[in-house]
N, C-alpha and C positions, 0 to 999 in steps of 0.2 A: 249188491253187495254178496264179499263172497261163498262159497260154502259155510254153512257152520256146523259146528261139530253136531251129531245126533243123540248125545245123553251127554251131560255133563255133573261134573262130579263135586258135590259142596261138603264143608267141610264146618259145621254149626261151632263159633268160636264163643257166644253170647258166655257159656256159664263161667268161662276163663276173661277173655280180653274183653269182654264185654263188662263181667260184675269186678276186675279188678281196678278201674275207674271212678266206681260209686261208694258212697258210704258204706262200711263194712253189712254186709246180710249174711240173718240165722243162716246156719246151717242146713237147717231143716226145707228153707224159702230155695235154697240152692238147688237141693237134691229133687226138690220138688220139680224144678225149673226143669233140670235133666231131663229128669222120667217124663216130665211132659213133651219134650223135645224126641225121646225116643222114640212114640207113638205117631210121627208126624212124616213119616218115613226116607229120613234124612241116614245117610250112609254112615256118617262120619261124627264126632262130637269132641270137640277137644274139650275135655272135662274140669280138670283145674291147673294148676301148674304149682311147680314144687320148689318154693324163694323161699328165703330166709322172710320170718314174718317181720321182724323191722323195716325191710325195706317194702313188702307188699303186703299189709295186713290184711287186707280183702283177702288173700289165701293161705289164712294161717291155719283155715281146718280143713286142707287139702285130703289131709287123711282120713279126717272123720266124713268127710262130705262119699269120698271114694267110696268107702266102707259099707254107707248107707242105700248108695243109687241101685235101681235095679236092672241088671241089666240087661237090655233086647239083645240075643243073641246073633241079630241081622244089622246089629249097629258096632261099628269099629269105634272103640274109645283110645282117647290119646293124651300124654300131659305134655307139657310145657316142660322146660325148664333152661336155668341161667348157667348150669355149672354142673362139674363133676359128682358134687354131695347128690344136687335137686336130682341127677341120673339115680344116684342110687338107692334115694327114694321112692324114688317113681319105681325102679324095676323091684325092689321092695313093696311096695302098695304091688306090684301082678301090670303093670303094664309094659305092651309090649309094641307101644308104637311111640315114643318119646320124638318131639321139638325142642332142638335146641339155638337160642338165638343167637344170632352177632348181628353189629352193626357194622354194615358199610363207611357209615364215619366213625373216623374215631372218636371225635367230642363224645357225639350221643351213648357210644358203645362205654366210653372212659365215668360218664352220668349213669349209665344205666347199670354195667356191671364192674364196675371200678377197676380196670384194665384199659389197656390198648386192643385195637382189634385184632393185631397180631399176636398179642398176647391171649385172648381168646380164642383164636383157631389153634394157637398151641393145644391149649386143654380141651379141644374140642376134638380132636386128632387123638387123644387118650380116654373121651367118653364116646366116641364110635367105638374103638375095640371093645370098651367095659359093655356098652350096648350091645353085640354084635356077640358078645362071648357068654351072654343072658339068654341068646336068638333072638334078640328084640331087632327093630328096626331104627333108624332114627333119620329124621327129615331137618335138613337145616336150614334156618330161617335166617336170610339176611334182612336183616330191618333199615328203616332209612332207606331204600334203595332206589327211589326218586326224589332225593333231597334230604339233608338235615335242618331242625329247625335253627340248629348254632352255627350251620357251617353255610347253609345254604343251599345251592346244586352240587349232587356227587356226583363225579366225571364215572359214566355208562363202563368205564373200562377199569374204574375201581371198584367198582359191584361185581362184574365177571371176574375178576381177580380173586376176588372173597372167595363168588361160586366155587370157582374151577379149583383153588386150595382146598376148598371142603369135598370136594367130590373126589381131589387125591387122597384124601384121609379115608377117603371108603364111605361120603354120606351116601344115603339109600335116595335122598329127592332133594328138592331145593323148594324154598319158598322166599319168593320175594314180598317184601312187605314194604306199604308204600304210609308210613308210619304217620307223617301228618298230614297226609291227605295235596302231597304237592305233584302227582300225577296228573300230565294228560296227555288223552289218546295219542299224540305225535309220539311224546316221550315213552308212552308202554312202546307202542310200535319198534323204534329204536333198540331200547334195554330186550327187549325180548328177540327182535331181528337179531342183535350181535350175542346174545345167548344161544339162541339158536345156530348161529355160525359155529361159534368156540365150542358150545357144547352140544350139539345135536343129538343126543338121545336122553339129555337128564331130563327124567320126570319134574315136570316144572308146576308149581302152582302160585297162583299170586294174592295177595292179601289187599282189599283197596279198604280206603277210609272216605268217606265221602266230605272231610273238611269244608271241602271248597266249590263242593257240590258235581263231583266228574264223576265221581264213583262207577254208575252204571254204564257212563260213558268209553268208559274205563276198558268194561269190563266186554263190553260189544268190540271197542280195537282188539279185545287179544283173543275175542272167537273167532275173529276175522281173520287173525291169523294161527287158528287150531286149538288156541290154547282151550283146556276143558277141565280145567281142575281149580276151584276157587275157596278163598273162606268167605263168610259171611255172618251178620251180627242178627241174632234172634229184636226187634223193635230195632234195630240200628243201636242197639247199646256198642260202649267203646271207649277207647281213647288209651293215651300212655301217660301213667304218671310220671316220666322222667321228658316227655314231648311240650311243654306249654302251646293249646290250643289246638289240641289234638282230638277233637270230636269223633263221636261216630263210625263207627264201620258200617259199610253197606250192608241196609236192611236186608237179612235174609227171604222175607216175603215177598220183598220188590223185588228179588235178584229172579226168585221162583216166578212170580205175577210176571217178568219182561219178557225170561226164555222162554218157559211152558208156550208163551204166544207165539215166538217166531218161530218154533216148533221143535227145540231143543228142550229132550226130558230130565228132567232129574230124578221121577219119583218120591218129588214130595206132594203133600196132601195140603195144597196153597191155605184151608178153610181149618186146618189143623197146625198150622203153623203160625197163622195169623191168630189162634187161639192163644198161642204158646208164646205170643207176644205181647197179649193182651195179661197176661200173667206173670212177663217179664214186668211189662209198667208197674203193676200191682206193686211186685216187690220192692221195686226201686224206689215206688212213691212219688215219681214225676213223668211226665207226659215225654214219650220215647219220640223219636225223630220220622220214624217210619210213615208215608203219607198212606201207603195199602194199609196199614192199621188203621189208619184213620175214615179213609174212603172205602175199603172192602177192594175187591176184585172187580178189574172192569165187568165181570161176567154178571156179576150182583146188582139187582134193578130194585127200584122200590116201587112197593104195594104189597 
C-alpha cells in the first residue's frame, strides 16, 4: 500500500446534503443536529443551502437555521449555493466559505439548475467575483464527475475541462461529486490522475456516495494518491433530488472508523460522531444505513 496522508480533512455535509433528500425536518431539529456535530471535533460543516424553496423545500429555512446555530470557533461553516442569488443570500447571512455546484453532465445540470453547464459556468465566473469582493472564498463543486443518471458515463476530459474553466475564473478549490455512486476505485484513480496532470496545484475535495457500495473503497483509492480532503454525511444521510436512485453519502462515522485504524488522523471523536448519527436517525425517523452506527467501533466489546 502506498504511503497514506498523515491527516485527513473532513467536511460534514449531513445538515445540507443529508437532509435535502428527506421529508422536511423542523428548524430546531436541524439546529440541534448541527450543534451536536459541532461538538464532535469535525473541522468543517456544510450547514445549509441557499436555494429557491420551490426547488428544495427542505432548505427553505436556511436563514432561520443559521441564525440559531451555536457557532463553535473551532469549526468552519460553509453554505452551498446554486447561483448568484444564492450567493448573495449566503454572504448576507455571514458565510465566508461558499460552495457553488455545476454538473459536468449537461442533462443533469438542466434538471438541477435549469440551464446548461456552459451557462452555469458563465454565471459562476460572476459569482466568484462577487464572493471574492466580499472577502469570502468559493469552491466549485463539479457534480456527476463519475457519471450521470441520464447520460451514463461522463468523459474524464469533460470533467477536467469544467474544472479547468472554474479555476481560470478564480475558484479557490474544487470538489468532485459522485452524485449517484457511479465511481469505482479505478475510475477514481483515472480522474484524480488526469486532474493532477492538468491542474497540479488545485486543492481537491472528493464527495462520494455509497449507492453501489463502493464509497469507502473509493476513499482508499484516493488516499493512496495523496488526496486528503473528503466530504461525508453523518449516519450515511443523503442523496440528490434530481438524481433518481442516489442513496446516501458515505457515513462520517464509517470513514473515521476506517482511516483512524489505518493511522490517518481526523481529529474527530468517533463515539461523539456515533452519538450525532443516532440523533440524525431520530430526527429523520428512519433507520440510517451506517453500519458503524449499528455495530459500534471495532474496539467496542460485549460485557
